[in-house]
ROFI-237412 format. One record per residue (C-alpha): residue in three letters; x, y, z negated. Coordinates in steps of 0.05 Angstrom, whole numbers, padded with zeros to 5 digits, always signed. Layout:
AlaXYZ...
This chain:
Met-00840+01114-00203Lys-00798+01101-00136Leu-00824+01128-00070Thr-00840+01059-00047Asp-00880+01039-00107Val-00918+01103-00096Ile-00933+01073-00021Val-00955+01011-00048Glu-00997+01046-00098Cys-01029+01087-00042Leu-01043+01028+00003Glu-01077+00995-00057Asn-01119+01055-00063Glu-01135+01048+00006Gly-01164+00979-00008Val-01109+00948+00035Glu-01111+00868+00020Tyr-01058+00838+00071Val-00995+00873+00098Phe-00965+00836+00161Gly-00896+00839+00181Ile-00814+00825+00183Val-00772+00853+00129Gly-00705+00887+00151Thr-00648+00924+00111Glu-00689+00987+00115Thr-00752+00960+00089Leu-00722+00920+00032Asp-00748+00972-00025Leu-00811+00971+00006Ala-00823+00895+00008Tyr-00795+00896-00069Ser-00845+00944-00081Leu-00902+00900-00046Ser-00882+00835-00088Lys-00903+00875-00154Ser-00975+00887-00131Thr-01031+00839-00148Gln-01083+00865-00100Ile-01040+00862-00035Gln-01011+00800-00004Tyr-00952+00813+00044Val-00952+00758+00102Asn-00879+00748+00129Val-00897+00728+00201Arg-00847+00704+00258His-00848+00757+00308Glu-00869+00836+00299Gln-00915+00827+00358Gly-00959+00776+00315Ala-00946+00822+00260Ala-00991+00878+00301Phe-01041+00832+00329Met-01056+00799+00264Ala-01067+00876+00238Asp-01109+00889+00305Val-01158+00831+00292Tyr-01162+00839+00223Gly-01182+00904+00228Arg-01240+00894+00280Leu-01269+00845+00234Ala-01258+00872+00164Ala-01278+00940+00186Lys-01217+00974+00156Ala-01143+00988+00180Gly-01103+00928+00189Val-01033+00939+00165Cys-00967+00913+00200Leu-00891+00932+00177Ser-00826+00930+00209Thr-00754+00954+00206Leu-00724+00997+00252Gly-00704+00994+00326Pro-00721+00919+00353Gly-00768+00912+00300Ala-00805+00972+00320Ala-00800+00951+00392Asn-00834+00895+00378Leu-00892+00925+00346Val-00907+00974+00408Thr-00945+00916+00443Gly-01003+00900+00388Ile-00996+00975+00364Ala-01020+00995+00439Ser-01064+00940+00446Ala-01103+00964+00379Gln-01101+01027+00406Leu-01141+01017+00474Asp-01185+00970+00439His-01197+01021+00384Ser-01178+00977+00332Pro-01156+01015+00261Leu-01089+00993+00247Val-01033+01023+00210Ala-00956+01014+00220Leu-00906+01030+00167Ile-00833+01023+00208Gly-00774+01032+00169Gln-00717+01073+00202Ala-00649+01099+00194Gly-00623+01145+00144Ile-00632+01221+00169Glu-00557+01233+00158Arg-00550+01178+00226His-00606+01217+00270His-00560+01272+00301His-00517+01221+00339Glu-00511+01159+00373Ser-00514+01105+00316His-00523+01030+00304Gln-00599+01006+00321Tyr-00626+01079+00315Ile-00674+01101+00369Asp-00727+01155+00369Ile-00789+01118+00341Ile-00836+01180+00337Lys-00823+01191+00411Leu-00826+01112+00432Leu-00897+01110+00392Glu-00929+01171+00419Pro-00962+01144+00482Val-00991+01086+00441Thr-01016+01119+00375Lys-01072+01170+00356Trp-01023+01197+00301Asn-00952+01179+00282Thr-00902+01216+00234Gln-00838+01207+00205Ile-00827+01221+00127Val-00784+01281+00116Asp-00802+01298+00044Gly-00824+01237-00004Gln-00866+01283-00035Thr-00913+01279+00019Ile-00925+01207+00018Pro-00998+01205-00011Thr-01021+01262+00040Val-00992+01222+00095Ile-01019+01156+00080Arg-01090+01184+00063Lys-01086+01217+00128Ala-01062+01153+00166Phe-01124+01117+00139Arg-01170+01165+00155Leu-01151+01180+00227Ala-01143+01103+00238Ile-01221+01091+00217Met-01243+01156+00248Glu-01283+01148+00313Lys-01258+01121+00362Pro-01214+01081+00315Gly-01135+01065+00332Ser-01065+01057+00322Val-01032+01106+00268Ala-00955+01096+00248Ile-00913+01122+00186Thr-00834+01120+00196Leu-00795+01119+00130Pro-00726+01137+00134Glu-00684+01086+00091Asn-00654+01144+00053Phe-00717+01161+00020Ala-00741+01099-00001Ala-00712+01091-00070Asp-00725+01168-00087Gln-00763+01172-00152Met-00823+01216-00151Thr-00888+01222-00199Lys-00937+01234-00140Thr-01006+01191-00139Pro-01053+01171-00088Leu-01106+01221-00061Pro-01179+01199-00074Val-01210+01158-00010Thr-01277+01197+00008Ser-01328+01177+00066Leu-01322+01199+00136Pro-01378+01253+00154Glu-01432+01223+00202Ile-01453+01270+00251Ile-01523+01259+00284Pro-01544+01293+00347Asp-01598+01354+00334Arg-01670+01348+00348Glu-01670+01387+00405Ser-01620+01339+00443Val-01662+01285+00424Lys-01717+01315+00451Glu-01679+01333+00516Ala-01657+01261+00516Ile-01733+01227+00507Asn-01752+01282+00563Leu-01696+01254+00612Ile-01723+01176+00596His-01795+01199+00609Ala-01777+01228+00675Cys-01739+01165+00704Lys-01770+01107+00731Lys-01721+01052+00723Pro-01670+01063+00667Phe-01613+01013+00658Ile-01577+01008+00588Ile-01503+00991+00589Ile-01482+00967+00521Gly-01404+00982+00498Asn-01358+00965+00445Gly-01379+01028+00402Val-01446+00995+00383Ile-01409+00934+00356Arg-01361+00978+00322Gln-01415+01020+00290Glu-01460+00960+00273Ala-01522+00985+00311Ser-01544+00920+00338Gln-01613+00924+00300Glu-01626+00999+00326Leu-01609+00976+00400Lys-01653+00922+00401Thr-01707+00961+00381Phe-01683+01016+00432Ile-01689+00963+00489His-01750+00934+00468Thr-01787+00988+00464Leu-01766+01016+00530Gln-01775+00943+00564Ser-01714+00960+00610Pro-01655+00908+00632Ser-01590+00915+00590Ala-01522+00889+00605His-01459+00895+00559Ser-01386+00900+00570Phe-01336+00844+00546Met-01328+00867+00482Ala-01401+00878+00464Lys-01416+00809+00475Gly-01475+00787+00422Ala-01507+00854+00413Leu-01569+00821+00450Pro-01586+00742+00438Gln-01581+00702+00501Asn-01640+00679+00506Asp-01670+00758+00499Pro-01716+00770+00569Leu-01677+00839+00574Asn-01610+00820+00570Phe-01577+00816+00633Tyr-01509+00794+00614Thr-01440+00824+00619Phe-01411+00867+00675Gly-01340+00897+00692Phe-01307+00840+00728Lys-01268+00860+00778Glu-01295+00807+00831Asn-01360+00772+00833Asp-01396+00813+00783Ala-01466+00794+00787Val-01499+00855+00746Leu-01477+00906+00795Pro-01547+00903+00842Gly-01582+00914+00782Ile-01548+00978+00751Gln-01545+00999+00824Glu-01621+00996+00827Ala-01633+01041+00773Asp-01645+01115+00771Leu-01613+01130+00699Leu-01561+01097+00667Ile-01569+01097+00585Val-01498+01087+00570Ile-01493+01067+00497Gly-01422+01066+00460Phe-01379+01049+00532Asp-01303+01055+00528Phe-01281+01075+00598Val-01217+01033+00579Glu-01256+00966+00594Gln-01277+00995+00663Leu-01284+01054+00700Pro-01349+01085+00724Asn-01325+01084+00793Ala-01328+01006+00788Trp-01399+01000+00767Asn-01430+01059+00784Lys-01410+01071+00856Asn-01479+01101+00869Lys-01460+01162+00823Leu-01532+01148+00782Pro-01552+01200+00730Val-01524+01180+00659Leu-01554+01192+00592His-01487+01186+00545Ile-01495+01167+00475Asp-01435+01152+00438Thr-01388+01180+00380Leu-01347+01231+00421Pro-01366+01274+00482Ala-01371+01241+00552Glu-01304+01238+00591Val-01345+01272+00652Asn-01324+01249+00727Glu-01362+01242+00795Tyr-01381+01173+00774Tyr-01400+01193+00705Pro-01450+01249+00724Val-01478+01264+00648Lys-01547+01293+00648Gly-01559+01286+00569Glu-01512+01274+00514Leu-01527+01248+00455Val-01460+01251+00408Gly-01451+01225+00334Asn-01468+01163+00296Ile-01489+01106+00343Lys-01530+01076+00291Lys-01565+01142+00269Thr-01577+01163+00334Leu-01616+01103+00360His-01651+01107+00293Ala-01673+01180+00307Leu-01693+01155+00383Asn-01732+01097+00362Gln-01769+01147+00312Glu-01797+01178+00378Ala-01849+01173+00423Leu-01802+01130+00468Pro-01837+01104+00537Ala-01848+01036+00558Lys-01803+01035+00629Ser-01821+00958+00640Trp-01790+00939+00708Ser-01733+00888+00728Pro-01689+00892+00787Thr-01714+00852+00845Gly-01694+00781+00872Gly-01696+00743+00811Leu-01629+00780+00786Gln-01630+00747+00716Thr-01630+00683+00742Lys-01582+00691+00793Ile-01533+00718+00740Arg-01548+00653+00692Thr-01533+00616+00762Asn-01473+00651+00779Tyr-01442+00655+00713Gln-01460+00588+00697Ile-01499+00609+00634Asn-01554+00553+00633Lys-01518+00498+00676Gln-01521+00434+00643Pro-01442+00404+00626Asp-01421+00351+00669Glu-01360+00303+00644Ser-01302+00351+00670Leu-01258+00384+00615Ser-01273+00450+00658Ile-01268+00518+00619Glu-01347+00522+00622Asn-01362+00456+00600Val-01315+00472+00537Leu-01353+00532+00522Lys-01419+00501+00532Leu-01393+00455+00479Ile-01369+00506+00431Glu-01442+00540+00437Glu-01476+00478+00419His-01429+00462+00357Ser-01411+00522+00326Pro-01448+00558+00271Glu-01477+00628+00285Asp-01425+00663+00250Thr-01365+00625+00292Ile-01309+00677+00318Leu-01275+00659+00379Val-01217+00698+00395Ser-01200+00690+00469Asp-01125+00701+00497Val-01118+00735+00566Gly-01123+00703+00633Ala-01165+00667+00680His-01206+00638+00619Lys-01223+00709+00587Val-01264+00714+00650Ser-01305+00653+00644Ile-01311+00672+00568Ala-01338+00737+00586Lys-01388+00706+00636Thr-01406+00639+00609Tyr-01396+00642+00527Gln-01455+00666+00495Pro-01445+00682+00418Lys-01497+00680+00373Ser-01490+00747+00334Pro-01448+00814+00347Asn-01373+00816+00335Arg-01366+00739+00347Val-01319+00751+00414Ile-01251+00781+00400Val-01219+00794+00471Ser-01163+00842+00484Asn-01195+00884+00545Gly-01163+00953+00536Leu-01092+00932+00542Ala-01104+00860+00565Ser-01042+00834+00527Met-01028+00755+00529Gly-01010+00729+00464Ile-01062+00757+00420Ala-01102+00693+00407Ile-01058+00654+00354Pro-01038+00709+00310Gly-01105+00741+00329Ser-01146+00679+00297Ile-01100+00683+00233Gly-01118+00759+00225Ala-01196+00738+00234Lys-01192+00684+00186Leu-01169+00724+00135Ala-01217+00776+00147Arg-01270+00723+00141Pro-01247+00668+00104Asn-01306+00630+00104Glu-01335+00637+00178Pro-01309+00575+00230Val-01253+00611+00276Ile-01238+00579+00342Cys-01177+00606+00387Ile-01176+00600+00465Thr-01110+00609+00503Gly-01075+00592+00563Asp-01013+00560+00560Gly-00976+00621+00589Gly-01002+00657+00521Ala-01000+00602+00471Leu-00924+00600+00473Met-00910+00676+00470Asn-00936+00671+00395Phe-00940+00597+00383Ala-00892+00604+00324Glu-00944+00638+00285Ile-00984+00575+00271Glu-00918+00566+00221Thr-00947+00627+00189Ala-01021+00592+00190Arg-01001+00537+00162Arg-00964+00570+00110Leu-01022+00610+00092Gly-01067+00546+00083Leu-01112+00575+00141Ser-01156+00524+00177Phe-01183+00539+00253Thr-01180+00506+00323Ile-01128+00523+00373Ile-01158+00500+00441Val-01093+00512+00494Leu-01113+00505+00572Asp-01047+00468+00595Asp-01043+00474+00672Ser-00968+00502+00670Met-00983+00561+00711Leu-01018+00630+00706Lys-01075+00618+00730Leu-01111+00689+00748Glu-01046+00706+00786Val-01035+00643+00818Arg-01115+00653+00847Gln-01100+00722+00864Met-01023+00711+00904Asn-01063+00655+00943Lys-01123+00697+00963Lys-01074+00755+00983Phe-01018+00720+01015Gly-01045+00647+01024Glu-00990+00622+00967Ser-00966+00634+00900Tyr-00894+00653+00875Gly-00865+00664+00804Val-00926+00640+00766Thr-00917+00561+00750Phe-00873+00533+00699Gln-00861+00471+00660Asn-00893+00458+00591Pro-00875+00424+00523Asp-00918+00367+00498Phe-00963+00410+00459Val-00991+00356+00413Gln-00914+00339+00399Leu-00900+00410+00382Ala-00963+00417+00338Gln-00939+00361+00296Ser-00873+00389+00292Phe-00901+00445+00259Gly-00940+00397+00210Val-01011+00411+00247Lys-01056+00358+00284Gly-01048+00354+00351Leu-01103+00328+00402Arg-01108+00312+00472Pro-01176+00293+00488Thr-01182+00261+00565Thr-01258+00260+00569Ile-01311+00307+00550Thr-01344+00261+00510Glu-01277+00258+00462Leu-01275+00331+00468Asp-01345+00333+00440Thr-01330+00284+00385Ile-01268+00331+00357Leu-01309+00397+00361Lys-01371+00368+00313Glu-01314+00358+00263Pro-01320+00408+00209Gln-01250+00450+00201Lys-01213+00430+00143Glu-01143+00447+00175Ile-01106+00478+00233Val-01120+00437+00300Leu-01090+00440+00368Ile-01127+00407+00425Asp-01088+00405+00483Leu-01129+00405+00546Val-01092+00380+00608Ser-01120+00405+00675Gln-01154+00356+00715Asn-01152+00403+00781Pro-01099+00451+00768Lys-01100+00483+00831
């Protein structure tokens, strides 16, 4: 059997359904082997960055590693942003990358770069095949590491000269990962710490979503009767109307939750990834921390750990819920929850403008509970983090570690392939949209249906605001846009440009049967 046939057999063994990528000379054998698979669909994309973003979001929603493919040199370099995004956001991703034959590695050579060194800072592990017989072992290790907490990116580089080798190896069996739970003594110490405090505040991170621990979390919170807030990527862990939901924290400016955190005497931090925001931004008072996560705490002066429960978050919370947890009923002073709702425009009735907040209110109103909203990066991501309230966990997809523009359109493809029966809404600025707009052709070729909302204001709004605040003027952050409606139509998809909130309301009420691009031209671009 040819080596690349064995690779495909190993991918099938790992349950891979899609490989996103662009074929090059060095990956021709692998592409041909993929063509013979009845289990794996190869999705040829328009840019390798889009392939990695698709694999990233697919991995988050399918709860298994997304796979992307590129050739050597420029193809590998184009993957880097998406690989890094998945690494920092803890999405399971495996990248397969072609490389020049070994005989070309010892001197300057056409398109040859050291891919291993290139990817070292942005992967959990990456390796180059130097012996074809190791393929089953390498691929099993790659997928195991990609999904192991905390999940992330892994890359395998395949020199061209090995691709057509013959071998008889077969895939290694896929075994489940061991689940660690804290010992009873650690649980009791945590309970004692909670007993000793008067005002615990619960901080919810993305680990709760990854480990599907939302139900156990709600039981824990409702037993303690203590205020709770979540990071951007943990939105939906608590329902909007939960009386203990103090919404989202982690903003650089106007973070309305901080007074509540600062009033506490113990922070119970569950599954929080520092990559979303370092503790020195939200624990300025250096309050003691009860750390509950899959990995030991990264201790510093703003994260003074007084108790630590390390292991599977779902099972850890279940263990805590079996104990005699005390009720610590308290609420931050000054009607903080009401102030947060007002500041974040959570309960505000929509007016007639096409503001992002009004758009989000319409989406909340019309979208089914399982709707997935994929946000690009920009000023609108901040609005989504504040205003939008999903109806269940893992329904808001953002890039918040690397915070990379351009993820929304390819990410929506990954979302739709991972959850084909669930509505997907993509919200992107005009800057992010044009970074990977070509992937609309990929989506249409795949026969997908989802809604793309482009916030069309001919600027990088967040940077405009920041520069105006700092210098009193802005520079280098505005541009001219194409006609997005005509551009969408040139790809064979429906393009619409509502001019009133009523027109947008009518559009969003329609069931998703095709790709629809909605161009929202700013009525107040400044």
